[in-house]
C-alpha positions as CSV (number, residue, x, y, z in Angstrom):
1,M,-36.1,6.0,-14.8
2,R,-35.7,2.4,-14.0
3,K,-32.9,0.7,-16.4
4,S,-35.1,-0.9,-18.2
5,L,-37.1,2.0,-19.5
6,K,-34.0,3.8,-20.3
7,K,-33.1,0.6,-22.3
8,S,-36.5,0.9,-24.1
9,M,-35.6,4.2,-24.9
10,S,-32.3,4.1,-26.0
11,V,-33.6,1.0,-28.3
12,L,-36.4,3.8,-29.9
13,L,-34.2,6.5,-30.4
14,A,-32.2,3.8,-32.3
15,T,-34.5,2.4,-34.7
16,S,-36.0,6.5,-35.2
17,V,-32.5,7.5,-36.3
18,L,-32.0,4.5,-38.7
19,A,-35.6,4.7,-40.2
20,S,-35.3,8.3,-40.6
21,P,-33.7,11.3,-41.9
22,I,-31.3,12.8,-39.4
23,V,-32.5,15.0,-36.5
24,V,-31.8,16.5,-33.6
25,L,-33.1,14.8,-30.5
26,P,-33.2,16.3,-26.8
27,H,-30.5,17.8,-24.8
28,A,-31.3,14.9,-21.8
29,A,-33.4,12.4,-23.1
30,Y,-32.3,10.3,-19.6
31,A,-29.7,11.4,-16.9
32,L,-29.4,11.5,-13.3
33,E,-32.3,10.6,-11.7
34,I,-33.2,10.7,-7.7
35,D,-35.2,8.4,-6.7
36,D,-36.2,9.0,-3.3
37,V,-35.4,11.2,-0.9
38,S,-35.8,10.4,3.4
39,A,-34.8,10.9,6.7
40,D,-34.9,9.2,10.0
41,D,-36.4,12.0,11.4
42,T,-38.8,14.8,9.8
43,D,-39.4,17.2,12.8
44,T,-38.3,20.6,12.4
45,D,-34.6,21.1,14.2
46,E,-33.7,17.3,14.8
47,E,-30.1,16.0,13.8
48,T,-30.6,13.3,11.5
49,E,-29.2,11.0,9.0
50,Y,-30.3,11.3,5.8
51,T,-31.2,8.8,2.2
52,I,-30.9,9.3,-1.4
53,E,-31.3,7.0,-3.6
54,F,-30.9,7.6,-7.7
55,T,-29.6,6.8,-10.7
56,I,-26.6,7.9,-12.2
57,E,-26.7,7.5,-16.5
58,K,-22.6,7.9,-16.6
59,A,-20.1,6.5,-15.3
60,L,-17.8,7.5,-12.8
61,S,-14.0,6.6,-11.8
62,S,-12.1,6.6,-8.5
63,G,-11.6,10.8,-8.0
64,D,-15.1,11.7,-9.2
65,E,-17.1,13.0,-7.0
66,I,-21.1,13.4,-5.7
67,I,-22.0,16.9,-4.6
68,V,-25.3,17.0,-2.3
69,K,-27.1,20.6,-1.7
70,F,-29.1,20.7,1.2
71,P,-31.0,24.2,0.9
72,S,-31.5,27.2,3.0
73,G,-32.9,26.5,6.7
74,Y,-30.4,23.1,6.8
75,E,-27.5,22.5,9.0
76,V,-24.5,20.4,7.7
77,D,-22.2,19.1,10.5
78,K,-18.4,21.3,9.2
79,K,-16.6,18.2,11.0
80,L,-18.3,15.4,8.7
81,K,-16.4,12.3,7.8
82,V,-16.3,9.6,5.7
83,K,-17.6,7.1,7.9
84,D,-20.7,9.3,8.8
85,V,-21.4,8.2,4.8
86,T,-21.9,5.3,3.3
87,L,-22.9,4.8,-0.8
88,E,-24.2,1.2,-1.6
89,D,-24.8,0.2,-4.9
90,D,-28.5,-1.7,-6.0
91,D,-26.8,-5.4,-4.8
92,D,-26.2,-3.5,-1.4
93,D,-22.6,-3.4,-2.6
94,E,-20.4,-0.5,-0.2
95,I,-18.4,1.5,-2.8
96,D,-15.5,3.4,-1.6
97,I,-15.1,6.8,-0.8
98,D,-11.7,8.3,-0.3
99,D,-13.0,11.3,1.1
100,V,-15.9,13.9,2.4
101,S,-15.9,17.8,2.5
102,V,-18.4,19.5,4.0
103,S,-18.3,23.4,2.5
104,G,-22.0,25.7,4.1
105,R,-24.7,23.4,3.0
106,T,-23.0,21.4,0.5
107,V,-21.8,17.6,1.3
108,T,-18.5,16.8,-1.7
109,I,-18.2,13.0,-1.7
110,E,-15.2,12.1,-3.6
111,L,-15.2,8.5,-4.7
112,G,-12.8,5.6,-4.4
113,E,-13.4,3.0,-6.5
114,K,-15.3,3.2,-11.0
115,I,-19.1,3.6,-10.9
116,S,-21.0,2.0,-13.6
117,K,-23.2,4.2,-15.4
118,N,-26.9,2.9,-14.7
119,T,-25.9,2.0,-11.4
120,S,-28.8,2.8,-8.2
121,L,-27.2,3.9,-5.8
122,I,-27.5,4.3,-1.9
123,L,-26.2,7.5,-0.3
124,T,-26.6,8.1,3.4
125,I,-25.3,11.1,5.2
126,D,-25.5,11.4,9.1
127,G,-25.4,15.1,11.2
128,I,-27.8,16.4,8.7
129,T,-29.7,19.3,10.8
130,N,-33.6,19.7,9.4
131,P,-35.1,23.2,9.1
132,G,-36.9,25.0,11.6
133,S,-40.0,25.7,9.9
134,K,-42.3,23.5,8.4
135,G,-42.5,23.4,4.8
136,D,-41.3,20.8,1.8
137,Y,-37.3,21.2,0.8
138,K,-35.8,20.3,-2.2
139,I,-32.2,18.6,-1.7
140,S,-29.8,17.9,-4.8
141,V,-27.7,15.7,-6.5
142,E,-25.2,16.3,-9.2
143,T,-21.9,14.2,-9.9
144,T,-18.9,15.4,-12.0
145,N,-20.3,14.0,-15.5
146,E,-24.3,14.6,-14.7
147,K,-25.8,17.9,-14.1
148,S,-27.9,18.7,-10.7
149,V,-31.3,17.0,-9.8
150,S,-33.5,17.8,-6.8
151,E,-36.0,15.9,-4.7
152,K,-38.7,17.3,-2.2
153,I,-39.3,15.9,1.0
154,S,-41.6,17.6,3.8
155,I,-39.9,18.4,6.9
156,G,-42.4,19.0,10.0
157,K,-45.8,17.8,8.9
158,S,-47.5,14.8,10.5
159,S,-46.6,11.9,9.6
160,S,-49.6,10.5,8.1
161,K,-51.3,6.6,8.9
162,S,-53.7,5.1,7.4
163,S,-56.9,7.3,6.2
164,S,-59.1,5.0,8.3
165,S,-58.5,4.7,12.1
166,S,-57.8,0.9,12.5
167,R,-53.7,0.1,10.9
168,F,-53.8,-2.7,8.4
169,D,-54.0,-6.1,9.2
170,V,-51.8,-9.3,8.7
171,S,-52.4,-12.4,7.4
172,L,-49.9,-15.1,7.5
173,G,-50.1,-18.6,5.7
174,K,-48.4,-20.0,9.2
175,N,-48.1,-18.5,12.7
176,T,-45.7,-21.1,14.8
177,A,-42.6,-19.7,15.1
178,G,-39.5,-20.2,13.0
179,D,-41.8,-21.5,9.9
180,T,-41.2,-19.7,6.2
181,T,-44.8,-18.3,5.6
182,S,-46.9,-15.8,3.2
183,V,-47.9,-13.5,4.0
184,S,-50.7,-10.2,3.2
185,L,-50.1,-7.3,3.8
186,G,-53.3,-4.3,4.1
187,K,-55.2,-3.5,1.6
188,F,-55.6,0.0,3.5
189,N,-55.3,3.7,2.5
190,L,-52.2,5.6,0.8
191,S,-52.3,9.3,2.3
192,S,-50.5,9.9,-1.8
193,K,-50.6,7.8,-4.9
194,L,-48.4,5.5,-5.3
195,V,-45.8,6.2,-8.5
196,K,-44.2,3.4,-11.0
197,G,-40.1,4.0,-10.0
198,K,-40.7,5.1,-6.3
199,Y,-39.9,2.6,-3.4
200,I,-41.9,1.3,-0.6
201,Y,-39.8,-0.1,2.5
202,V,-41.0,-2.6,4.4
203,T,-39.4,-3.5,8.0
204,M,-39.8,-6.8,9.8
205,P,-41.1,-6.8,13.0
206,S,-37.3,-8.7,14.1
207,R,-34.2,-9.4,13.0
208,D,-33.2,-11.9,11.2
209,M,-36.8,-12.6,9.7
210,L,-35.6,-12.4,5.9
211,P,-33.4,-14.2,3.5
212,K,-30.0,-13.6,2.0
213,E,-32.8,-11.9,-1.2
214,I,-36.2,-12.3,-2.7
215,D,-37.0,-12.3,-6.1
216,R,-39.5,-10.0,-7.5
217,S,-41.8,-12.8,-8.9
218,D,-42.8,-14.1,-5.4
219,V,-44.0,-10.6,-4.3
220,K,-46.8,-8.6,-5.7
221,V,-48.4,-5.1,-5.4
222,N,-52.1,-5.0,-5.4
223,G,-52.0,-7.7,-7.2
224,E,-48.7,-6.9,-9.8
225,R,-45.4,-8.2,-9.7
226,A,-43.0,-6.3,-7.9
227,Q,-40.5,-3.9,-10.0
228,K,-37.4,-4.6,-7.8
229,V,-37.0,-6.4,-4.9
230,T,-33.6,-5.7,-2.8
231,L,-33.2,-6.0,1.1
232,S,-31.5,-3.2,3.0
233,G,-29.3,-4.7,6.4
234,S,-30.9,-7.6,8.3
235,S,-34.9,-6.6,8.3
236,T,-35.9,-4.0,5.5
237,I,-37.8,-4.9,1.8
238,R,-37.2,-2.2,-0.6
239,I,-40.1,-2.6,-2.9
240,E,-40.3,-0.3,-6.7
241,V,-43.6,0.2,-7.3
242,P,-44.8,-1.7,-10.4
243,S,-46.2,0.3,-13.7
244,G,-49.8,-1.5,-13.2
245,A,-50.0,-0.5,-9.9
246,D,-49.0,3.4,-10.5
247,G,-51.6,5.9,-9.6
248,D,-53.3,3.5,-7.2
249,K,-54.1,5.0,-3.6
250,T,-54.6,2.1,-1.3
251,L,-52.0,-0.7,-1.1
252,K,-51.7,-4.5,-0.1
253,L,-48.8,-6.2,-0.4
254,D,-48.6,-9.6,-0.8
255,F,-45.0,-12.4,0.3
256,S,-45.4,-15.9,-1.3
257,S,-44.0,-19.0,0.6
258,S,-40.9,-19.1,-1.4
259,A,-39.9,-15.0,-0.6
260,G,-38.1,-17.1,2.1
261,I,-39.8,-15.1,4.7
262,V,-39.7,-17.0,8.6
263,N,-41.4,-16.0,11.4
264,P,-40.1,-14.5,14.6
265,S,-38.2,-17.0,16.4
266,S,-39.6,-16.1,20.1
267,S,-43.8,-16.7,20.5
268,G,-45.5,-15.1,23.0
269,K,-45.2,-11.3,21.8
270,S,-46.6,-9.3,20.3
271,Y,-45.5,-8.3,16.6
272,T,-46.2,-5.9,14.0
273,Y,-44.9,-5.3,10.7
274,E,-44.2,-1.3,9.2
275,I,-44.5,-0.2,5.5
276,E,-42.6,3.3,4.8
277,Y,-43.6,5.0,1.5
278,D,-43.4,9.3,0.2
279,N,-41.9,9.6,4.2
280,K,-45.0,8.5,5.7
281,T,-45.2,5.4,7.8
282,Y,-48.2,2.7,8.2
283,R,-48.2,0.7,11.1
284,S,-49.6,-3.2,10.7
285,E,-52.2,-4.4,13.4
286,T,-50.6,-6.2,16.0
287,F,-50.6,-10.2,15.5
288,E,-48.8,-13.1,17.9
289,I,-46.9,-16.3,16.9
290,K,-47.2,-19.5,18.4
291,E,-44.9,-21.7,19.6
292,S,-43.4,-24.1,17.6
293,S,-45.0,-27.9,17.7
294,S,-42.2,-29.2,15.6
295,S,-39.5,-30.8,18.2
296,S,-37.3,-31.8,15.4
297,S,-36.9,-28.1,14.3
298,S,-35.2,-27.2,17.6
299,S,-33.5,-30.2,18.3
300,N,-29.7,-30.5,17.9
301,F,-28.3,-32.7,15.3
302,D,-25.4,-35.2,15.2
303,V,-21.5,-34.9,14.0
304,S,-20.1,-37.8,12.7
305,L,-16.4,-38.6,12.3
306,S,-13.6,-41.1,10.9
307,D,-11.4,-40.5,13.2
308,K,-11.6,-39.0,16.5
309,S,-8.3,-38.4,17.4
310,A,-7.1,-34.9,18.3
311,G,-5.0,-33.2,15.0
312,A,-6.2,-35.9,12.4
313,R,-7.3,-35.4,9.4
314,T,-11.1,-36.7,9.1
315,S,-14.1,-36.3,7.3
316,Y,-17.4,-35.1,9.2
317,T,-20.6,-36.1,9.0
318,F,-24.1,-33.7,9.8
319,D,-27.3,-35.0,9.8
320,L,-29.9,-32.2,10.0
321,D,-34.4,-32.5,10.7
322,L,-35.2,-29.2,9.2
323,S,-37.9,-27.2,10.5
324,S,-39.1,-26.4,6.8
325,K,-38.1,-27.7,3.2
326,L,-34.9,-27.4,1.7
327,Y,-34.8,-26.3,-1.9
328,A,-32.3,-26.1,-5.2
329,N,-29.9,-22.9,-4.6
330,T,-30.8,-22.5,-0.6
331,D,-27.6,-21.3,0.9
332,I,-26.0,-23.4,3.4
333,Q,-23.1,-22.2,6.1
334,V,-21.7,-24.5,7.7
335,E,-19.0,-22.8,11.3
336,F,-16.2,-25.0,12.9
337,P,-15.0,-24.7,16.2
338,S,-11.5,-23.0,15.4
339,I,-10.1,-22.1,11.9
340,E,-7.0,-24.2,12.6
341,M,-10.0,-26.8,11.1
342,V,-10.4,-25.4,7.6
343,P,-7.9,-25.4,4.6
344,P,-8.3,-22.0,2.6
345,V,-9.6,-24.3,0.0
346,I,-12.2,-26.6,-0.9
347,S,-13.3,-27.8,-3.5
348,S,-17.0,-28.4,-4.2
349,Y,-15.9,-32.1,-5.3
350,N,-15.7,-33.1,-1.8
351,V,-19.0,-31.9,-0.2
352,T,-22.1,-33.7,-0.1
353,V,-25.7,-32.0,0.3
354,N,-28.5,-35.7,0.3
355,G,-25.2,-37.5,-2.2
356,Q,-25.2,-34.3,-4.1
357,Q,-22.5,-31.9,-5.1
358,V,-22.8,-28.7,-3.6
359,S,-22.3,-25.4,-5.8
360,N,-20.7,-21.8,-5.4
361,I,-18.4,-23.1,-2.2
362,S,-16.6,-20.8,-0.3
363,V,-14.1,-20.7,2.5
364,N,-14.6,-17.7,5.3
365,G,-12.1,-18.2,8.2
366,N,-13.9,-21.3,10.2
367,R,-16.9,-21.0,7.9
368,V,-17.8,-22.6,4.6
369,S,-20.5,-21.9,2.8
370,F,-22.2,-23.3,-0.2
371,R,-25.5,-23.9,-2.0
372,T,-27.6,-27.1,-3.0
373,P,-27.1,-28.1,-6.2
374,S,-29.9,-26.5,-9.3
375,G,-31.2,-30.3,-9.3
376,F,-31.9,-30.7,-5.5
377,T,-34.9,-32.8,-4.4
378,S,-36.3,-30.8,-1.8
379,S,-36.6,-32.6,1.9
380,N,-36.9,-31.6,5.7
381,S,-33.9,-33.7,6.2
382,L,-30.3,-33.1,6.0
383,E,-27.0,-34.8,5.2
384,I,-23.8,-32.8,4.8
385,K,-20.8,-34.5,4.4
386,F,-17.4,-33.7,3.8
387,S,-14.9,-36.3,2.5
388,Q,-11.5,-36.9,3.8
389,D,-10.6,-35.4,1.0
390,A,-12.1,-32.1,2.1
391,Y,-8.9,-31.7,4.3
392,L,-10.1,-31.0,7.8
393,I,-8.7,-31.3,10.4
394,N,-9.9,-32.2,14.2
395,P,-9.1,-29.7,16.4
396,R,-5.8,-30.1,18.1
397,T,-6.4,-30.5,21.8
398,A,-8.7,-33.3,23.2
399,G,-11.7,-32.1,24.3
400,T,-15.6,-31.5,23.9
401,Y,-17.1,-29.3,21.3
402,E,-20.0,-28.4,19.2
403,M,-20.9,-26.9,15.8
404,T,-23.5,-24.6,14.2
405,I,-25.0,-24.7,10.7
406,K,-27.1,-22.1,8.6
407,V,-29.8,-23.2,6.4
408,D,-31.4,-20.4,4.7
409,G,-30.4,-18.0,7.2
410,K,-32.0,-20.4,10.2
411,T,-29.0,-21.1,12.7
412,Y,-29.1,-25.5,13.9
413,R,-26.6,-26.3,16.8
414,S,-24.8,-29.8,17.0
415,K,-24.8,-31.9,19.8
416,K,-21.6,-32.4,21.7
417,F,-18.9,-34.4,20.4
418,D,-15.9,-35.4,21.8
419,V,-12.1,-35.1,20.3
420,G,-9.4,-38.1,21.7
421,G,-6.8,-38.0,22.6
422,S,-3.3,-38.2,20.2
423,S,-3.2,-38.8,16.4
424,A,-2.6,-42.2,15.1
425,V,0.5,-41.2,13.1
426,T,3.9,-40.6,15.6
427,P,6.0,-37.8,14.9
428,V,9.9,-39.4,14.5
429,Q,12.4,-36.8,16.8
430,V,13.9,-34.1,14.3
431,D,16.2,-31.1,15.6
432,N,14.8,-27.9,13.7
433,S,17.2,-25.7,16.9
434,T,19.0,-24.4,13.7
435,A,16.3,-24.0,11.1
436,T,16.4,-20.6,9.8
437,I,13.5,-17.8,8.4
438,A,15.5,-14.4,7.0
439,L,13.7,-11.6,4.3
440,T,15.2,-10.6,1.5
441,R,14.8,-6.7,3.0
442,A,14.9,-5.6,6.1
443,T,13.9,-1.9,5.5
444,A,10.0,-0.7,7.0
445,S,7.4,-0.6,4.2
446,T,9.5,-2.6,1.3
447,P,8.2,-5.5,0.0
448,A,10.4,-8.9,0.7
449,G,10.4,-12.2,0.3
450,L,11.4,-15.0,2.6
451,Q,13.5,-18.1,3.2
452,V,12.5,-20.9,5.5
453,G,14.9,-23.3,6.5
454,I,13.2,-26.0,7.7
455,K,16.0,-29.1,9.2
456,G,13.7,-32.3,9.1
457,L,9.7,-32.8,9.3
458,G,8.4,-35.6,11.9
459,V,5.9,-36.0,9.7
460,P,5.8,-36.7,6.2
461,L,4.0,-34.0,3.8
462,A,1.4,-35.4,0.7
463,K,1.9,-33.5,-2.8
464,G,-1.2,-31.6,-3.5
465,R,-2.8,-32.2,0.2
466,D,-0.5,-31.9,3.1
467,F,0.7,-28.0,4.2
468,V,3.1,-25.9,5.5
469,E,2.1,-22.9,7.7
470,I,4.1,-19.9,7.8
471,V,2.9,-17.4,10.7
472,M,3.5,-13.9,9.5
473,P,2.9,-11.4,13.1
474,A,0.8,-8.8,12.7
475,G,2.3,-5.7,11.4
476,F,3.0,-7.7,7.9
477,R,0.7,-7.0,4.7
478,V,0.4,-10.1,3.6
479,P,-2.2,-10.4,0.3
480,A,-5.1,-12.2,-0.4
481,Y,-4.0,-14.3,-2.6
482,V,0.0,-15.1,-3.1
483,A,0.4,-17.0,-7.0
484,P,2.0,-20.5,-6.8
485,N,4.5,-19.5,-8.9
486,T,5.5,-16.6,-6.3
487,V,6.7,-19.3,-4.2
488,T,9.1,-22.7,-4.1
489,V,9.4,-26.2,-1.8
490,N,12.5,-27.8,-2.6
491,G,13.2,-25.6,-5.5
492,M,9.8,-26.3,-7.1
493,A,6.4,-24.3,-7.4
494,A,4.1,-25.2,-4.8
495,N,0.9,-26.5,-5.6
496,Y,-1.2,-24.2,-4.4
497,V,-0.6,-20.8,-1.7
498,G,-3.4,-19.9,0.6
499,V,-4.0,-16.9,2.7
500,R,-5.3,-17.7,6.0
501,G,-5.0,-14.3,7.5
502,Q,-1.6,-13.2,7.9
503,N,-0.7,-16.7,7.3
504,L,0.4,-18.6,4.0
505,I,-0.8,-22.4,3.4
506,I,2.0,-23.9,1.5
507,Y,0.8,-26.9,-0.2
508,P,4.0,-28.6,-1.7
509,S,3.6,-30.3,-4.9
510,Q,5.5,-33.2,-4.4
511,D,5.6,-35.8,-1.8
512,I,8.2,-35.2,1.2
513,P,9.3,-37.6,3.4
514,A,10.3,-37.5,7.5
515,R,13.0,-36.3,9.0
516,T,13.6,-34.4,5.0
517,A,14.6,-31.0,5.5
518,V,12.8,-28.6,3.8
519,Q,13.3,-24.8,1.5
520,V,10.8,-22.9,1.6
521,N,11.1,-19.4,-0.8
522,V,9.0,-17.3,-1.3
523,T,9.9,-14.2,-3.6
524,E,9.1,-11.0,-3.2
525,A,6.6,-10.4,-6.9
526,A,4.4,-12.7,-3.7
527,S,3.9,-9.2,-2.5
528,I,4.5,-9.4,1.4
529,V,5.5,-6.3,2.9
530,N,7.5,-5.6,5.9
531,P,5.7,-3.7,9.1
532,A,5.9,0.2,8.9
533,T,7.4,0.3,12.7
534,T,10.9,-0.7,13.4
535,G,11.6,-3.8,15.5
536,V,11.7,-7.4,16.2
537,Y,9.1,-9.6,15.3
538,S,8.9,-13.3,15.0
539,I,8.1,-15.5,12.7
540,S,6.0,-18.7,13.8
541,V,6.5,-22.6,11.2
542,F,3.4,-25.3,11.2
543,T,2.7,-28.3,9.6
544,S,-0.6,-29.6,8.7
545,E,0.2,-33.2,9.9
546,E,2.2,-32.0,13.2
547,Q,1.1,-30.8,16.7
548,G,2.1,-27.4,18.2
549,L,4.9,-25.3,16.8
550,L,7.3,-26.9,14.5
551,F,10.0,-23.8,15.0
552,A,9.6,-19.8,15.3
553,R,12.6,-16.7,14.9
554,P,12.9,-13.5,15.7
555,I,13.2,-11.1,12.4
556,N,14.5,-7.4,13.1
557,I,12.9,-4.5,10.8
558,V,15.0,-1.8,10.4
559,A,14.1,1.8,9.6
560,L,13.8,2.8,5.9
561,N,16.9,5.0,5.9
562,G,18.3,2.0,5.4
563,V,21.1,1.3,2.7
564,S,20.9,-2.3,1.2
565,F,23.3,-3.9,-2.0
566,K,23.3,-6.8,-3.3
567,A,27.6,-8.5,-4.2
568,N,28.8,-8.5,-7.7
569,V,25.4,-5.9,-8.2
570,A,27.1,-2.2,-9.0
571,S,24.1,-0.2,-7.2
572,Y,22.2,0.1,-3.9
573,T,19.1,1.0,-2.5
574,K,18.0,4.1,-0.5
575,G,14.9,5.3,0.5
576,G,12.9,3.3,-1.9
577,K,15.3,4.5,-4.8
578,T,18.3,2.8,-6.4
579,F,21.8,4.7,-7.3
580,A,24.9,3.6,-9.3
581,L,27.8,2.2,-7.9
582,T,31.1,3.0,-9.3
583,A,32.2,-0.3,-8.7
584,A,30.7,-3.8,-7.4
585,P,30.8,-4.6,-4.1
586,Y,32.4,-8.2,-3.7
587,T,33.7,-10.4,-1.0
588,V,37.5,-11.7,-0.3
589,N,38.1,-14.4,2.0
590,G,34.3,-13.4,3.0
591,H,34.8,-10.6,3.7
592,T,33.0,-8.1,1.6
593,L,34.4,-5.0,-0.2
594,M,32.6,-1.1,-1.2
595,P,33.8,0.8,-3.3
596,A,34.9,4.0,-1.3
597,S,31.7,6.3,-3.0
598,F,29.8,4.1,-1.1
599,Y,30.4,6.0,2.2
600,K,29.8,9.4,1.0
601,D,27.2,9.0,-0.8
602,G,25.2,6.0,0.4
603,L,26.3,6.4,4.3
604,G,26.7,10.2,4.4
605,L,30.6,9.8,5.9
606,S,32.4,12.7,4.8
607,T,35.4,10.3,2.3
608,T,38.0,11.8,0.1
609,W,39.7,9.1,-2.4
610,N,42.4,9.1,-4.8
611,N,43.9,6.1,-6.9
612,S,45.7,5.5,-4.2
613,T,44.9,7.0,-0.6
614,A,41.3,7.2,0.9
615,R,40.6,8.8,4.2
616,I,36.9,8.6,6.0
617,V,35.8,10.4,8.8
618,S,32.6,9.9,11.3
619,G,32.6,12.1,14.3
620,N,35.8,12.5,15.7
621,T,36.8,9.4,13.6
622,T,39.5,9.6,11.4
623,M,40.2,6.0,8.8
624,Q,42.6,6.3,6.7
625,F,43.4,3.7,4.2
626,K,46.6,2.7,1.2
627,V,45.4,0.6,-1.7
628,G,47.1,-2.7,-1.8
629,S,48.0,-2.9,2.0
630,N,46.0,-4.7,4.6
631,I,46.9,-2.0,7.5
632,A,44.5,1.1,8.0
633,T,45.1,4.3,10.4
634,V,42.5,5.0,13.5
635,N,43.3,8.0,15.2
636,G,46.8,7.7,14.1
637,Q,46.7,4.1,15.3
638,N,47.8,1.3,13.0
639,I,45.3,-1.7,12.8
640,T,45.3,-4.7,10.6
641,L,42.6,-5.2,8.1
642,P,40.7,-8.5,7.9
643,V,41.6,-8.1,3.9
644,A,44.0,-5.8,2.4
645,V,42.1,-2.7,0.7
646,Q,42.2,-3.4,-3.3
647,L,41.6,-0.1,-6.6
648,K,38.7,-1.8,-8.8
649,N,37.9,0.7,-12.0
650,N,40.2,3.3,-10.7
651,I,38.6,3.4,-6.8
652,P,39.5,2.0,-4.0
653,V,37.6,-0.8,-2.3
654,I,37.6,-1.0,1.7
655,P,36.4,-3.6,3.8
656,L,32.7,-3.3,4.9
657,R,32.5,-4.7,8.2
658,F,36.2,-2.9,9.6
659,V,34.3,0.7,8.9
660,M,30.8,-0.1,9.9
661,D,32.3,-1.1,13.7
662,R,34.0,1.9,13.9
663,T,31.1,4.3,12.8
664,G,28.2,2.6,14.8
665,Y,26.6,1.0,11.6
666,N,25.2,-2.5,11.7
667,I,24.6,-4.9,9.1
668,I,22.2,-7.6,7.9
669,Y,23.3,-10.9,5.6
670,V,20.5,-13.1,3.8
671,N,21.0,-14.7,0.2
672,G,23.5,-12.3,-1.2
673,N,21.1,-9.0,0.5
674,Y,22.6,-6.8,2.4
675,T,21.1,-3.8,5.1
676,V,23.4,-1.4,6.4
677,Y,21.4,1.0,9.0
678,K,22.1,2.6,12.6
């Protein structure tokens, strides 16, 4: 049952209730419904993949289950895993699956995200072996919130073609390679009647003939507008039978040229269309595609740059002659030679198509995608312009480069263009040999802040336009979004923070002159997480205005059993939990003093104390301390302490480094944050 029909029924029922005395409604006016069940191979004893299309009436939450039961005769692979099962909605968006389990012939799928009510779903399950006997079998589906329903599939019965001996006809509006064309398939006889709400599948002769979507107004089933049209993968159209075609024994499909279907790109070959309905497959007569007579559609386009210097910020202009007209709301994707050329965000104000501002712009790595605006005037010629303010940067290495642009699914390649020598800006000499990079926490799998201290810039940075790029090595978890208020540059919140893979792109909110020191602070609220594996990692720093690496520094990640604390805070953290201290650690003449209880509870060392003495034992090492004395006894030998032991909150506080050096512990210190580890 389709969503529109459900909505009409609910309105009708509500109207009836309002206009009549209270009545008892049927228990299930609408509920979970299977739209279609199909298999890649319906022969007996064949292992194959099953596709089940169904609509849920009640919403599902993360952790809820979808249960599919196969009848007697079927075999289900007991080792079925999450990778063998996919679940998509009717917009082709994949839905997360947390777990898949098999019990006999029952497959239970645990959801990893919420699914709204009235959602149409497409479930595929691999590793299913058909029964050994021919016949009709019922496959059932149920959910945590809805009872089981079933749908029939025929196994071992021959796949019927059209009832006539010939295949169905194909009629094209244009028959040249790569042209956008109208397509008519049929008319031909079916083995079973069309049923409204069921699906017809049309498989293209070759891949990449389809646009990203097709409007149902561009598809007719026996002269009636399709109820719904969706694309499955890159070569299959799924068409829902409209009510006007319900009961028809013949089928004719018409796709208008505005549907955006293009002919195969290769000429001189024989092609066929394939239609599947009710588990029966029908094939067209073969047809051929002519070689395109248009030289402009295959010619390479020009690339113009306002500055051809390596590493320079520049505008880009592309002039294309298209093989077919370009219309409003058409998808365009520009692919640049490298990811370093493209900022993580570009405003639509800075990109035009034939002089008109684009819409729906997005950046993904080195690809920039957008659409022609709704008021776009159709044309066979195309000028795409990225202004200087789009902040594209030429490759940092001089050389010859090429680009590709996809327009409504068709790919165009540029002529080669040259990027010359150095940028016009000559950096001043700065010394970053003592520049620093540090984490607020050094333990594995722990959220950590980041402090970057640049001693000086060779080239100035302009606010909101230029950026500092911090390259986090593999292993660190960097979120897809970092809020600007979690990052400061010289004490001011960043203007914008972009994420490019593992890299942070930080735009300052103030101009920073050359030779100026820059302090970048990323707080723990940014949700960057340290690697799970201990070891030394290298973090690198670049700016948008200077060629090459500014500097890199090693960072040591220690085991999660390390113990962390802060100066003047009466607590420590171990294993992700926080514990109180009798006295807060503090420093005297640059030496940190820790309460005796820390060595016992935090580090697990054998420690005893009273208000005048303390004793710490680690293996064969025994250390004894006196409050007020700067002399400690280690295995009977007197050793001078850097500072005297003191009494705070009625407990001895002992120099940390002295104990750590004699027990095999290491210390990491960053801006008041200590981590002690072995």
